[in-house]
N, C-alpha and C positions, 0 to 999 in steps of 0.2 A: 233150407237155405244156398243162397246162391255161392259158389264156390271160391267167386273174389272175395269174400268178407273172412274174417279171421285174422290171426297174425301170422306174420312170415314165419320159419324156424328156426332166424336166428335172432327172434326179436327179443326183447325182454319182456316183453308179456307170454312170450312162449316158454321161456325159463320159468316163468309163473304157475304157469299152467302144470308143470312137470312137480312142483310142490307136493310136500303132503300136506295132510288135513289141517295140522295145526296151524302150518305156515300159510295155507289158503283160507281158512278163519280171521288170518289177521288181516290179509289182502281185503276180505269182504267189508269188514269194519271201515276201511278206511274210506268206503264210497257213499255216498248220499244218491239216492234217485233222482233230488232236485236239482243240486248243483253240479254233480258229475256219473254220470247213469254208470253202472259197473257194465251194462252190454254195451255203450258205446265205446267204452275202453275195449272190448272182445271184440267188436266187429272192424273196428278203425283202428288197430292196435300199429301197424305201419305208418298211418298219417299222422298220428299223435307223436310217435317216437322221433320222427323227421330231424334230424340235426338241424336243421336252417330256423326251427323256432326257440333254441337254445340260446340265440344271441339276442333276443329280446329280453329287456330289463321291465320287469312290471312296476318298480320303485322310479322308474324314469316317464315321468307325464309325457315327454316328447316320442316315447315309443308307441303311443297309442294310434298312431297310423298302421305300424308293422303290426300290431295287434289285431287292429280291424281287418286287414290283409288275411291273417291268419284265419280269424272269426271267420272270413266270407269264404274260404278256400276249402274250411272244413263243412261248413254250408253246403255248398255246392258238389261236395263229393258225396255229402250224403241223399242229396237229391238224385244224382246220377244211380248212384245205388238204389235208389228207391225205384228210378225210371227201368231199372233192368233187371228186378224180380218179377218171376212170372204172377200173372193174376191169381192162380191157384194159390200161391202163399200170401195170403192175406194177412195171416198173423205174423209175419218179419216185417210186412209191408208197414203195418199197423204199428209195430214198435219202433220200427226207422221214424216214421212220421212223429210219433210221441218225441223220440229222442230230438228231433229236429227242431221242435215246437218248444222243448225244454231249454236248448241251448241259445235260441233265438231270444226266447223271452228273458232269460237271467243273464246274458251277458251283452246282447245288443249294445245297452245304454254304457256299457263297462268294460270293453274288452280285456283290458288289462287285467282284470280278476279273473279271467279265462286262464291268459298266459300264468299267473301266479296258482291257479287252481293244478294245472299240467303241471310245472316243475316240482310242486309237493308232492303230486300222487307218483308220478317218476322216481322222485327222491324217497320216497316210505318204500315205495316197492323195490326199489334196488339195494334199500339197508335190508329188507327180509329174505331179500335174495342172497345177499353177503352173509348175513349169519346164518342161514339154512346151510350154506356151504361151507362154514367154518365150523360146524356142528357135526358135519356127513364127513369131513376130510381133513380133520386134525391129526392125523396120525401119518397121511402122506405127504404136507407140508413142511419144508424145512425152514430154518431160524430167520431168513432175509424174507422168505414170502410169507411168513406168519407177522414180520415185523409189516412189513408193507398193508397188508390187512388192514393190523390194528391202527394204524394210520388213517387209512381209509373210514374203517368203521365210525374212527373218533370225528373225523373232518365230517362223514355223514349226519351222526347225533348234533355237532355243530350247528350244520346247517337247517336240521330239524328244530334244534332249540332257537334258533336265531328267527325263524319262521312263526314259531308260537310267540314269543316275545314280541315281534312285529306286529300279530294276532292281537295281544295285549295291549299294546301300545294303542292302537287303534280304537279298542275298547274305552281305554282310560282316557284318551281324546274325547270321544263321545259324552261318558259319563261327567267327563271334565264340563264340556260347553252344556249339557243340561243342567248339571249345578249351578251353574253361572244364569241362566235362564230362571231357575227356582229362587236363586239369590236375588234377582232383580225383584222378580214379585213379592219376597219377602220387604226387600225396602221399599216399596210402595203401600204394602198393607201397614208399614210403620208410619209411613208417612199419613196413611190415613186414619190410623188411630189418634196419631197427635191433633188432626184437624179438627176431629169430633171429640178430643177434651177440651178444646178450646171452646166451645158453643156451651150456650145456658145448660144448668143441671136438668133441666126439664125437660128440655127437647133430644131428642135421639137416643135416650137411656138404652134400649132395647139395642140399639145398630151400634153401638160403642161397645158395649157388652160382648156382641158378637165378633164385631172387630178384633177386640184382645184376642179372643178366644182364638179367631183362625191366627192370627199374629202369634199366639203362643205355638200352635200346631206347627205352623213354619219354621220358625226357630227348630224344634225339636227335630224336622225331617231334613232342615237345612243342615243341623249339627252331627245326623245319620250319615248324610251324604258327605261330608267334607273328611268324617271319619275313615268311611268308605273309601272315598280318593286318597285319604293318605297310607291307608293298609293296601290298597293296590299298589301305591308308588314303592313302599317299603317290601311289598312280594317284586315287583319288578328288577330293585335294585339285587336283591336276593338271587334271583336268576341269571341276573348280569354279573354278578359276584362269581359264581357258577363258573360261566360261559368262560370268563377270562382265565381262572385257574385251568381249564382245561384248553382254552387257548395257549397259554403260556407253555403248558406240557407238550402239546403237539407242534407248538412253535421250533424248542428246543430240538426235538425228536429229530425234525424235516432238516433244519439249518446245520444245526451242530453235528447229528449224525449222521445222515443220509447224503446231505450235500458236502460234508467235509470228507466222507468215503471216496464220494466221486471224486474230488479234487486232489486225494493222494493218489486213487488210482489214475488220473490225468498226470501226474507226475511220473508215476510210473510208466508211462508211454513211450519215454525216452528211453528208459532202461529194458522194453520190450514187453513191458504190460499191454494187457488185451483194452480195447477201447469197447466200453461199455454204455451202447445209443440208451438201450433199453431202460437204464438206471436213469438218465437225463431226463427222458419222457415222462418218468414215472414222477420224479422231482417236481419239473412244473406243472403234471397234474396237481400234487399236493400244494404248492405254491400258489397257482391260480384260485383253488378252493378256499386256500387259507386267507386269501386277499380280500377277497368277495367277502368271508366273513368278516374280516377285522373291518372293514368298511363298512357292512351294516351294522354292526353293533356300536361301532363309532357314531354314525348318525343317528344310531337309537337315543344312544348316552344323551346327544346335543340336543333330541327333541324331548326327552325329560327334562333337560334343564329349561328347555322353553317352556314347556307345562307348569314348571315350578314358579319359572319368572310370571306368567299369565295368570298366576294365581296361586300366590305367596300365602299360604294358609298352613297353621299348625295346630298341635293339640297334643296337650301334656298323656292324653289316655293311650296315644297311638306312637310308639317310636318308629320311627322313620331313617334310613340310610342317605336321605338326600345330601349331607355334605361330603359322602363317597363321590358323588359326581365328579368333580373336577378330578381327583385321583383316578376313576376309571379312565376317563378321557385321556388323562396323560399316559395311562398305561396302555392303551389302546395305540396311541399316537405314536408310543416307543416302539410297540411290536412292527407296527406297519412301516415304520423308519427303517427298523432291522431287518424287514421281510424285502422290501424294496432293495435296499442297497445290497445285501448279503447275495439276493439271485442276479445281482449283475456278475455274470461268469466271463470267462474267457475260454470259449467254447475249441477253439482251434489256435493252439497258441503258438508265438513266433518262432522261430528258430534260435537256441540255447547260443550257438555262436553265432554276431551276425558281423560284415563286411561291409565297409565302406563303398558305395556305388554299387550296390548287390540288391536286386528286388527281392523283397519277402512278404508276406501277407498273414493275416489273423481274421479271427472274428469272433467277436463279442455277441452276448446275448441276454434277455431280460427275460427270466424264469416266468415271471407274471402274466405274461404275452398280452390279451386284450382286456385283461381286466384292470381297471382303475383309468380305463380312458387315457392310458398315457400313450398310445400308439394313434390317436386321434391327431394330437401334435406330436408329431417323431422327434426325439427328442436327437440333438449332435452329439458323437463321441469325437474326443480329439485324443491322440497319443503322442507321449513326449517320452523322452528316455531321459533319464535321471541317473545319478551316481547312487552308490546307498547312502551315504550321509544325507545327501539334498533330498531322496525320497523321504526321510525321516521329516525333514523340517517342513516337507510338504503338508504332512500330515496335521502339523499344529498351526500353520502359516500357511495359506492358498496362495499368497501374493509371492512367495518365493519360487511357483513355480515359473517365472519367466526368466529365471536367471537357470537355464538347463546347460546340461554337459554337452549336448548335442541338437543334431537338427534330423529330423524325419522328413520327406519328401512323402507326400499326399498322404498327410497324417490325419485328414477330417473325413468324416464320414458319416451319413445320417442315418439312423434306424428306421427297419423299414418292416410291415407286419406283412407274412404271408397267412391269407386266411385260410389255404387250405389245409396247413401242416399246422396253423396257430401258433408260429414262432417269429417272435419280436427280437430283430438281429441286426447288426451292423456288419459288412465285409470290409474287411481291409484286404484289397487284391494287388496293390503296385505300390506298396510302401516301399521306400530305400534310403538310408542311412546315409546322408549327405556327406557328415562331419561326425566327430567325435575328440571331446576335449578329455585328454587323460591326465590325471591328479601327479602330483610330483611322488615320484616311489619312495619308501619310506624302507629301512633296515633292508630285511632280507625277502619284501615282498617280492614276488614275480607278477608278470603279467597278467598273468591266467589267474592271480585272486583279486585281480580287479573287479568288480560287481557292478554292472549296470542293469538297469530293471526298465521295462515298459511300461510306464503308467497310461491307463486309459479311464481321461475324465469325462464325466457327463453331470447334467444334472436333469431330474426327474420331478414334473409339476403333476400334482395329483389333485383332481378335484376343483376343476378351474383357478389354478393354482392355488389354493388354499393351502397345499403342504408342497415343497420343495425339499427333495431329498438329494443330497450328494454322495455316490459311492465312495467308499475308501476302503481301503484293505491294507494290512502291514505289508509293506514290501520286505523283501529277505527274508520273509518267514523260515530260515534254513536250521534247522538245528545244528549247533557247535560240535554235539555229541549225540550218538545213538546207541542203542544197545546193539550187541553183536548179533543175536537171531535176524534182527531185521535188514543189518547189512546184507547178512550171510542170504536170507531171501533176494534183497536186490541182487546181490553179485550173480547167485544161479540163475535169475531173470535174464539178468544182462548177458551172458554166457548165451544162452540156450536162443535168445533172439539175436545175437552177432554170427554166432555158428551157425544158426540155421541147424538146431538137431531139437531131437523129439524128447531125449532125454535128461533129465537133470544131472547135475555133478554128484558125485557120488557122497555119501556119508565121510568117507577116507580122505576125499578130495577138498569136502567143507573143510573138515578139522586141521588138513594142512595149512589152508588157507587163514586160520586162525591162529595158528602156531605161529606161522609168518607174521601176520599181521600184530601180535602181543608177543614179539619177538620172544618167541621160547618161554613167555611166561604162564602160569597156570590164567585158565580162562573157563566161564559158563556163557551159557545163551545169554544172562543178561548183564553181563561185564561190557562196559561203556569204551565205544572207540571213539576216539576224539578226532576234529580233521586234521590234528598234527599228526597223529598215529599213522593215518589213512595217505595224506599227500603231500606233507611237508618234513618231516624227519626220516631219513635215510633207514634202510635197513639196516641191521647188524653187519657191521663189515664191509656195506654195499655204498656208491656212489648214487643209488637211484631210489625212490621212494616205493612203498607198497603198491601204491596205484599206478605206477611205472611202470612195474615189473608186470603187475596181472593185465596191464591195458597192452603190453607187448606180446604177450602171450595170445592173447584174445585176437588180435590182428595177425599173428603167425597163423593160429588156428583158421582164420577167414580166409586165408588162402587157398587157391584152391588146389595147390600141390600137396597141402596136407589135410585139406576140411576131409576129404573122402575116408580118409583112413581114423580120423577122429569121429565120422560118424559108423563106421566100422568098430568103434570101442579098440581098436588095434594099438591108440595111444593113450598111456595111463595119464599122462600129464601130471598131474598134482601130487607131489609124493617125493618125501624127503630120501635124503640118498641113503641113510641108513636101512631105513625101511626097503627100499627098495634094495639092496645089496641083501637084507635080510631075507626078502621073497626069493631072489635068483638063487641063494644059495641051495633052498630046497627044490631046485627045479633039476632038470636034466641039462647035462653041460649042453650047450650051444642055443640055450634060451636067451631070449633078448628081451628088454623092455627099451620103451620107449618114454621117456619123463622130460618135464620141462624144468631147464637150468636154474640152478640157484645163483650163478655168478655172473651172466651175464643178459641181457634183456633181447624177449625174442628168440629164445633158440632150443633147439631138442637136442638132449643127451641121449648118446646110444649106452645104453650098459647091457653086458651080457656074461654068462656064466661059460666060463672057460676051463674045464679039467674043474670044476668045482672052486675057483678062485673068479671074484668078479670083478671086471674088467670095463672101466668107463672112457667113450672116447671123446674126444674133443666137441664140445658143444657145436652144432650146427644152426646157420641164422637163414633166413629169408635168401639173402645174399650168395650161400652156399647151394640154398636149394634152385636157384637160380641156374647155375652150372650143373647141376645133377639132383632132380628132383628126388623126394622122399622114397617113393617107389623104388626107382633106380637104384637107390642106394643099399636099401636093405638087401634088394636083389644080389646086388656086388660083392656083399658079404658074405662069402663062402662059410665063414665061422659061425652065422646066424642061421639056425635052423628050426625052432620053434619062437613064437612071440607072444609074449603074457600080455592077455588083455584085461581092461577094465575090469570084467566080471571074475578074476580070479582065475581063468580056464588058460592054458599055454595049448595053441595049437598049432600046427606047421605052418612055415611061413608062408609055403604055396600059396595058401588059403586065402592069403589077405593081400600078396604081393608077387604080382605077374612082370615075367620077364618082356619086356617090349618087342614083339614079335615081329614090328617094321622093320628091324633091322636086320639086315643079311650079309652076312660076309664075305660070301662069292656072289655079291647081285653085281652083275654086269656095269661096267661106265662108259659113259658115251663120249667124256673129255677127255681120258686119259688118266683121270685121279684115281688115287687110290684112297676107298673109303675111310674114312676116321671114325672112332668111337672112342666116348671119352668113360672111364669106367673109376670105380672109388675101390681103393684097398687100404689094408690097417698097417700104418708103419709099426713094428714092434722094437725098432732100434734103441727106444729109449727106454721100453716096458721090460722093470721087473717081476719074479714073481712073486707074489704076495698070498697070504694064506684067505680064505674065505671070509669076507665080511669086512678087509682091510681097505680102507682108502688110499689112495695113493695122494701124492701133491697133485697139483693143476700142472706143474710144468712136467712131471713125468706120466701124463696122460698120452696115450698112443691116439694117433690123431690121424683123420682120411689121409689118405694121398692119391693124387690124381694120376691117372697113367692115359696113353693116348695109344692107340692099339691100330 
């Protein structure tokens, strides 16, 4: 055999060749030497699997030219291979000539059937390969991977069922046409019998008798043919019923679970979540296959209705499901509408905070790609900005969309289809908010509580304008309350992303955040956190909210003067004052701890064990660290000997805080001035002796004093 023959190492057929005996038997049964020889599949695997043939739709008559091109290229490839084979290898040469003649004779007049046969062959092979891998690697797959494989297997099963139903529908159409011909013959014989019956008794008696007998035979055959057609219709409806049930199930799994999970992950991107491009790619794969299956089944239902109209027969002996056809059509149309509108997503979100006269961008995407031929007449997408109340009105009455709360420049874009990536999207690169009208402020509402949204409006025409869909989503679908465990995960994610650290907040830190948020009341993972608790109501005996306090500490740790020490876990941070004192009392004298202040926004408090008594220095803010950074302050305090870290260990201060060696007291000066260094010291004039664990009033806290030398 010539070396050019056979599959490539990464082809689907190469995977087929590695299957076990049982799976290979299933593959062999699929092939017919008359319609698609298995030898041809083996010798020209790479040619058959070329992706350019996937774009040809065998159900569209206008694709016949592309199908002829494919057929011609296949025949030419076979001819080139025959010419390259050595004369001694006459058996292979003879086999290839036989394959070429088979394909040419079978498909020259109907090349679209070759396209259909190719799709069926590859689809069945993929199904067998997928099931083989499912059975051989169940233990190594995670829940998400198994879920994806379940969706793919279901879609493949639906595709195969749709193809079989298509074959049955064509056979039913042929049977119906044959029945009509026979029925017309029966009518002709009826007319002949009536004519003979009007002739004199003595004439043509024998002919009349034979005609009546033949009429009776025709009636029996016609009645049997009608019953067969009715049974076929009933069986067809049962198949469609089963398919629709499966479609609804996988449709719900793809849109309500996979797509919603991706949208939730996209929301978390603003809080430090990771973008998952693979998930969106998989979802588009599912949506494309689902769109094709939905459309083909809907067309089949319409053809069933047409067959019923063309031949309206019924029989009490055969029960049919023909009244179900309109309901099936409505179900499939509803599923198709939901798929198109739900798969219109915002791939790249605009910023959460918009400023007037500032450029920003966004990108929307339709996840059905080139299915349903929407990309042939690309739709336009328009972006508008509306308030929360107005967005809800738009969902009810579209004519309210022209009373807008603001104006966006460059707000219209046409969707473009990228044939390489298969993505149908519209990119808004240079939008700008020209103006915005704010509603009158009510009560205690602040400007930060005024919510606006950018709506992307479009209409999608499917099937030569047979169907028109308008994507709609519920705006401001932000819950007023969430469980504590969900908020806790989000706060941790936000902190890690903003502070750029590789470790999570400790359980003690998260427990303290919950203590602050619930105002010291008992709570559990499922306790509810309201928006008022989070960022409207002030903390107990404070003039700021929980979010204001948390966000201020976040900004403090983002500062490069403090960030390094957070990465070293030298800053314990989120811990209550009593817990801090309880820990330090058990440490050596001179041990200190850095924690976030409860009373001031964005401030660090130094607490240290001084001969068994815990002292708290006045909180230091970013402004204080601009005068003397955290490293320098810790080095200046001679009372600090050991630093208590997040991991519960107390280490020598010198391991974490180093004296700045760039300053030298005896450095010569060239301008005659004496160099100056700012140092921090502790002012103990207002300090009183305290027992261990006792917390003094804020007015008596020792505070750092600044001295110059």
